[in-house]
C-alpha positions as CSV (number, residue, x, y, z in Angstrom):
1,X,-6.1,-122.2,-84.5
2,X,-4.7,-119.5,-86.4
3,X,-7.2,-117.5,-86.2
4,X,-7.5,-117.9,-82.4
5,X,-4.1,-116.6,-82.4
6,X,-4.6,-114.0,-84.6
7,X,-7.7,-112.6,-82.4
8,X,-5.5,-113.0,-79.4
9,X,-2.8,-110.9,-80.8
10,X,-5.0,-108.2,-82.1
11,X,-6.5,-108.2,-78.5
12,X,-3.3,-107.9,-77.4
13,X,-2.1,-105.4,-79.6
14,X,-5.2,-103.2,-78.9
15,X,-4.7,-104.3,-75.4
16,X,-1.4,-102.5,-75.4
17,X,-2.8,-99.4,-77.5
18,X,-5.2,-99.2,-74.9
19,X,-2.4,-99.4,-72.2
20,X,-0.6,-97.1,-73.7
21,X,-4.0,-94.6,-74.5
22,X,-4.6,-95.5,-70.6
23,X,-0.7,-94.2,-69.8
24,X,-1.2,-91.2,-71.7
25,X,-4.3,-90.3,-70.2
26,X,-2.9,-91.3,-67.0
27,X,0.0,-88.8,-67.4
28,X,-2.1,-86.0,-69.5
29,X,-4.9,-86.3,-66.0
30,X,-1.5,-85.9,-63.9
31,X,-0.5,-82.8,-66.0
32,X,-4.0,-81.5,-65.7
33,X,-4.2,-82.2,-62.0
34,X,-0.8,-80.6,-61.7
35,X,-1.9,-77.7,-63.6
36,X,-5.1,-77.3,-61.8
37,X,-3.1,-77.5,-58.6
38,X,-0.5,-75.0,-59.8
39,X,-3.9,-72.8,-61.2
40,X,-5.2,-73.2,-57.6
41,X,-2.0,-72.0,-56.0
42,X,-1.7,-69.4,-58.2
43,X,-4.9,-68.2,-57.5
44,X,-4.4,-68.5,-53.7
45,X,-1.1,-66.9,-54.2
46,X,-2.9,-63.8,-56.2
47,X,-5.7,-63.8,-53.5
48,X,-2.9,-63.4,-50.4
49,X,-0.9,-61.5,-52.6
50,X,-4.4,-59.4,-53.4
51,X,-4.7,-59.2,-49.3
52,X,-1.6,-58.7,-48.6
53,X,-1.7,-55.7,-51.2
54,X,-5.0,-54.6,-49.3
55,X,-3.0,-54.9,-45.9
56,X,-0.3,-53.0,-47.2
57,X,-2.4,-50.3,-48.5
58,X,-4.4,-49.8,-45.2
59,X,-1.1,-50.4,-43.4
60,X,0.0,-47.1,-45.3
61,X,-3.6,-45.7,-44.9
62,X,-2.7,-46.1,-41.2
63,X,0.7,-44.5,-41.7
64,X,-0.6,-42.0,-43.0
65,X,-3.3,-41.0,-40.6
66,X,-0.8,-42.0,-37.9
67,X,1.4,-39.3,-39.3
68,X,-1.3,-36.5,-39.9
69,X,-2.6,-37.6,-35.9
70,X,1.1,-37.1,-34.9
71,X,0.9,-33.6,-36.8
72,X,-2.2,-32.5,-35.1
73,X,-0.7,-33.9,-31.6
74,X,2.3,-31.6,-32.3
75,X,0.2,-29.0,-33.2
76,X,-1.8,-29.5,-30.1
77,X,1.2,-29.9,-28.2
78,X,2.8,-26.4,-29.4
79,X,-1.0,-24.9,-29.0
80,X,-0.9,-26.2,-24.9
81,X,3.1,-24.8,-25.0
82,X,1.5,-21.7,-26.1
83,X,-1.3,-21.6,-24.1
84,X,0.9,-22.2,-20.7
85,X,3.1,-19.5,-21.8
86,X,0.0,-17.1,-22.0
87,X,-1.2,-18.2,-19.0
88,X,1.7,-17.7,-17.2
89,X,1.5,-14.4,-18.6
90,X,-1.8,-13.6,-17.2
91,X,-0.9,-15.3,-13.8
92,X,2.1,-12.5,-13.8
93,X,0.1,-9.9,-15.2
94,X,-3.0,-10.7,-12.3
95,X,-0.3,-11.6,-9.8
96,X,0.5,-7.3,-10.7
97,X,-3.1,-6.5,-10.8
98,X,-3.9,-8.5,-7.2
99,X,-1.2,-6.7,-5.9
100,X,-1.3,-3.2,-7.6
101,X,-5.5,-3.9,-6.1
102,X,-4.1,-5.0,-2.6
103,X,-2.1,-2.0,-2.4
104,X,-5.0,0.2,-3.4
105,X,-6.7,-1.3,-1.0
106,X,-4.4,-1.4,1.7
107,X,-4.3,1.6,3.8
108,X,-1.4,0.1,6.0
109,X,1.6,2.0,5.7
110,X,5.2,0.1,4.9
111,X,8.0,-0.1,7.0
112,X,9.8,2.4,4.6
113,X,7.3,5.0,4.5
114,X,7.9,8.1,6.0
115,X,4.8,8.6,7.3
116,X,4.0,5.1,8.9
117,X,3.0,4.9,12.6
118,X,6.4,4.9,13.9
119,X,7.6,7.6,11.8
120,X,5.1,9.6,12.7
121,X,5.2,8.9,16.3
122,X,9.2,9.8,16.3
123,X,8.5,12.8,14.4
124,X,5.7,13.9,16.8
125,X,8.6,13.5,19.6
126,X,11.2,15.1,17.7
127,X,8.6,17.8,17.3
128,X,8.5,18.1,21.5
129,X,11.9,18.4,21.5
130,X,12.3,21.2,19.6
131,X,9.5,23.3,21.2
132,X,11.9,22.7,24.5
133,X,14.7,24.1,22.6
134,X,13.3,26.8,21.3
135,X,11.2,28.0,24.7
136,X,14.9,27.3,26.3
137,X,15.3,26.3,30.0
138,X,14.7,30.0,30.9
139,X,17.4,30.2,33.3
140,X,21.0,31.9,32.6
141,X,20.7,34.6,30.1
142,X,16.9,34.7,29.7
143,X,14.7,37.3,31.5
144,X,10.6,36.1,32.1
145,X,8.3,38.7,32.0
146,X,6.1,36.8,34.5
147,X,3.4,39.0,34.5
148,X,2.2,38.3,31.1
149,X,3.1,34.7,31.3
150,X,0.9,34.8,34.1
151,X,-1.7,37.0,31.8
152,X,-1.2,33.6,29.1
153,X,-1.7,31.1,32.0
154,X,-5.1,32.5,32.6
155,X,-6.2,32.1,29.2
156,X,-6.3,28.1,30.2
157,X,-8.3,28.8,33.2
158,X,-5.6,28.2,35.7
159,X,-5.5,30.0,39.2
160,X,-1.6,29.0,39.8
161,X,0.4,31.6,40.2
162,X,3.9,31.9,38.5
163,X,6.7,33.0,40.1
164,X,10.4,33.5,38.3
165,X,11.8,30.3,40.1
166,X,8.8,28.3,38.7
167,X,10.6,27.2,35.3
168,X,8.6,23.8,34.7
169,X,5.5,25.9,34.3
170,X,6.8,29.1,32.9
171,X,8.2,26.6,30.1
172,X,4.7,24.5,29.6
173,X,2.5,27.7,29.3
174,X,5.1,29.0,26.4
175,X,5.4,26.2,24.4
176,X,1.5,25.9,24.4
177,X,1.5,29.0,23.2
178,X,4.1,28.7,20.7
179,X,1.4,26.0,19.2
180,X,-1.7,27.7,19.4
181,X,0.2,30.8,17.6
182,X,1.5,28.5,14.7
183,X,-1.9,27.1,14.6
184,X,-3.3,30.5,13.9
185,X,-0.6,30.8,11.3
186,X,-1.8,28.0,9.6
187,X,-5.7,28.7,9.9
188,X,-4.3,31.6,8.2
189,X,-2.7,30.7,5.5
190,X,-5.1,27.4,4.6
191,X,-8.5,29.8,5.0
192,X,-10.2,30.2,1.7
193,X,-10.2,33.7,1.7
194,X,-6.7,34.1,1.4
195,X,-5.9,32.0,-1.5
196,X,-5.1,35.5,-3.2
197,X,-2.0,36.3,-0.6
198,X,0.2,33.8,-2.2
199,X,1.2,33.0,-5.8
200,X,-0.5,30.1,-7.1
201,X,2.5,28.1,-8.4
202,X,5.0,29.6,-5.6
203,X,4.3,29.9,-2.0
204,X,0.6,29.3,-2.3
205,X,0.9,25.8,-4.3
206,X,0.6,24.0,-0.1
207,X,-3.1,25.7,0.3
208,X,-4.3,25.8,-3.0
209,X,-3.6,21.6,-3.3
210,X,-5.0,21.3,0.0
211,X,-8.2,23.3,-0.6
212,X,-8.4,21.2,-4.1
213,X,-7.6,18.3,-2.4
214,X,-10.6,18.4,0.0
215,X,-12.7,18.8,-2.9
216,X,-11.4,16.4,-4.7
217,X,-12.1,13.5,-1.7
218,X,-15.8,15.2,-1.4
219,X,-15.8,14.2,-4.8
220,X,-14.5,10.7,-5.1
221,X,-16.9,9.9,-2.1
222,X,-19.8,11.1,-3.5
223,X,-18.9,8.9,-6.9
224,X,-18.2,6.0,-4.7
225,X,-21.7,6.4,-3.1
226,X,-23.7,7.6,-6.2
227,X,-22.5,5.5,-8.7
228,X,-23.9,2.0,-9.3
229,X,-21.2,-0.7,-9.0
230,X,-19.3,-2.5,-6.2
231,X,-15.4,-2.3,-6.3
232,X,-12.9,-2.0,-3.7
233,X,-10.9,0.6,-6.3
234,X,-13.8,3.0,-5.9
235,X,-15.0,2.3,-2.9
236,X,-11.1,3.3,-1.1
237,X,-10.4,6.0,-3.6
238,X,-11.4,9.1,-1.0
239,X,-9.1,7.5,1.3
240,X,-6.2,6.7,-1.1
241,X,-6.4,10.3,-2.1
242,X,-6.1,11.4,1.3
243,X,-3.0,9.6,2.0
244,X,-1.3,10.5,-1.0
245,X,-2.1,13.8,-1.4
246,X,-1.1,14.8,2.1
247,X,1.9,12.4,2.6
248,X,3.2,14.7,-0.1
249,X,2.7,17.6,1.1
250,X,3.8,16.5,4.9
251,X,7.0,15.3,3.3
252,X,8.0,18.2,1.2
253,X,5.4,20.9,2.0
254,X,7.0,24.4,3.3
255,X,10.2,23.2,2.0
256,X,12.3,26.2,0.1
257,X,11.4,26.6,-3.3
258,X,13.4,27.1,-6.1
259,X,13.5,30.4,-8.3
260,X,13.5,31.3,-11.5
261,X,17.2,31.8,-10.8
262,X,17.3,28.6,-9.8
263,X,18.5,29.4,-6.1
264,X,16.8,28.2,-3.1
265,X,14.5,30.7,-1.6
266,X,12.4,30.6,1.9
267,X,8.9,29.7,2.0
268,X,7.0,33.2,2.2
269,X,5.0,31.8,5.0
270,X,7.8,30.2,6.7
271,X,9.5,33.6,6.0
272,X,6.9,35.7,7.4
273,X,5.6,33.8,10.3
274,X,9.1,33.0,11.7
275,X,9.6,36.4,12.4
276,X,6.0,37.2,13.9
277,X,6.2,34.0,16.5
278,X,10.0,35.2,17.5
279,X,8.5,38.8,18.3
280,X,5.4,37.2,20.0
281,X,7.4,34.7,22.5
282,X,10.1,38.1,23.2
283,X,7.3,39.5,24.9
284,X,7.3,36.6,27.5
285,X,11.0,35.9,27.6
286,X,14.1,37.5,25.9
287,X,17.9,37.1,25.4
288,X,20.8,38.8,27.4
289,X,23.3,37.2,24.8
290,X,22.7,38.8,21.4
291,X,24.3,35.5,20.1
292,X,22.2,33.3,22.0
293,X,19.3,34.9,20.7
294,X,19.9,34.5,17.0
295,X,20.8,31.0,17.3
296,X,17.1,30.6,19.4
297,X,15.2,32.3,16.8
298,X,16.7,30.7,14.2
299,X,14.8,27.6,15.2
300,X,11.5,29.6,14.5
301,X,10.9,28.8,11.2
302,X,11.4,25.0,11.4
303,X,9.3,24.1,14.6
304,X,6.3,26.5,12.4
305,X,6.7,24.3,9.6
306,X,7.0,20.9,11.8
307,X,3.6,22.0,13.5
308,X,1.8,22.8,10.3
309,X,2.8,19.9,8.5
310,X,2.2,17.9,11.3
311,X,-1.4,19.0,12.4
312,X,-2.5,19.9,8.8
313,X,-0.6,17.0,6.6
314,X,0.6,14.2,8.7
315,X,-2.6,13.5,10.7
316,X,-4.4,13.2,7.7
317,X,-2.1,10.2,6.4
318,X,-3.1,8.1,8.6
319,X,-6.4,5.7,8.6
320,X,-8.6,6.5,10.6
321,X,-7.1,10.1,10.8
322,X,-5.1,11.2,13.9
323,X,-6.4,13.2,16.4
324,X,-5.5,15.9,19.1
325,X,-6.9,15.9,22.4
326,X,-6.3,19.0,24.8
327,X,-7.1,18.6,28.7
328,X,-8.4,21.1,30.6
329,X,-7.4,22.8,33.7
330,X,-8.8,20.6,36.9
331,X,-9.0,17.4,35.0
332,X,-7.6,14.1,36.8
333,X,-4.8,12.8,36.1
334,X,-5.1,9.9,33.7
335,X,-1.5,7.8,33.5
336,X,-2.9,6.1,30.1
337,X,-2.9,9.0,28.2
338,X,-0.8,11.3,30.0
339,X,2.8,11.9,31.3
340,X,4.5,14.1,33.5
341,X,6.8,14.5,36.4
342,X,4.5,12.8,39.5
343,X,4.5,10.1,41.6
344,X,2.9,6.7,41.2
345,X,1.7,7.5,44.8
346,X,0.6,10.9,44.0
347,X,-1.8,10.5,41.5
348,X,-4.8,10.9,43.8
349,X,-3.7,14.0,44.9
350,X,-3.2,15.8,41.7
351,X,-4.8,17.4,38.8
352,X,-4.0,19.1,35.3
353,X,-2.5,22.5,35.8
354,X,-2.1,22.7,32.0
355,X,-1.6,20.5,29.2
356,X,1.3,22.0,26.8
357,X,0.9,19.4,23.8
358,X,-1.8,17.2,22.8
359,X,-2.5,13.8,23.3
360,X,-2.3,12.4,19.6
361,X,-4.5,9.1,18.9
362,X,-7.3,8.1,17.5
363,X,-10.7,7.6,19.0
364,X,-12.5,4.9,17.0
365,X,-9.4,2.6,17.0
366,X,-8.6,3.3,20.4
367,X,-4.7,3.7,19.1
368,X,-2.3,6.3,21.2
369,X,0.6,7.7,19.0
370,X,1.8,10.3,21.8
371,X,0.8,10.8,25.5
372,X,-0.6,14.4,26.5
373,X,2.1,16.4,28.3
374,X,0.9,17.7,31.4
375,X,2.6,20.1,34.2
376,X,0.3,18.8,37.1
377,X,-0.8,21.0,40.5
378,X,-1.9,19.6,43.7
379,X,-5.5,19.6,44.9
380,X,-4.7,21.2,47.5
381,X,-3.0,24.1,46.3
382,X,-6.5,24.7,44.3
383,X,-8.2,27.8,45.4
384,X,-11.9,28.0,46.9
385,X,-14.4,27.1,43.9
386,X,-12.4,24.9,42.2
387,X,-13.3,21.5,42.0
388,X,-11.5,18.5,40.2
389,X,-13.2,17.6,36.9
390,X,-13.0,13.8,35.8
391,X,-11.8,13.6,32.2
392,X,-13.3,11.0,29.8
393,X,-10.4,8.4,29.1
394,X,-10.8,8.7,24.9
395,X,-8.1,5.9,24.3
396,X,-6.2,3.0,25.6
397,X,-2.8,2.5,25.3
């Protein structure tokens, strides 16, 4: 019995020890499990930290890349701004060039140009008025040499008989004669053989420029035709040269020139032919009043200048070049290009007696600047053998 109790106690003791060990094992196991969990969690945390770090590095790289791209964008923006500024400058330069090219290839004269068609017409009318004033009305205090004027009229094939009372015809003949005389003076001045008669850089400037301009225009025309290429500037060069040079000559040609002592001196051509013209016209009409004579004869220089600058220079500024058309004795009256003192009902009964100012027009464009001035005669007054001639209508109004 005692042995059984002893064995039971030992078993209980051993069981207690085992239970204690098991409890210890449980605690150890629990600790190990907790440690493992902690370690696992730490590993997870480490992995997450690593992932976070990697993400952070990636973010930093992206931020850096973004900054670089932003920098590039700013640089591109600056380049775009620079290009836009350059483009704007180029557009302005192109606009200026286009404007210059347009001007270079545009033959029309601006409204404020002294040589535009309106001013051109007004200057022609002004010359007509000056001619009338120079010839005068040939009435009071003026003696008319009828026989000499009759000879003049014969030059134009007219068979009309002049009387002292026929003042309009006398004035018409003298006006025509004045124009033709001045045209002769101009031909002499501009003739190449007479270049030596005028100092090149004084009274000869106009004739030397005139001669060189003809050569230069011919060369420019040959250059445009004979050199390979296709551009408007070269093509229009002969016309633009003609317009600009003759415009300058028309503006200042035969003005007083400045002497070495800085005094304004009358141009030699004007001075010479002013006296010549006055002497010529004095053959046909003389003044009883010396004061009136001086007053009228002082107009001669200005009229010479107006005629020469108009017919030699101003005509050539227009594009196409303006032309003069003189009508002949017995030509039929054409009211679309002639003017005179007649009634519309008389048109079929009258013809040209003398044309005393030409029609100024351009045949190719059919543009009229000013009508021809006509003194007419009745068909019934024509002498035997005189048959009215039909005049071709050169232009339309």
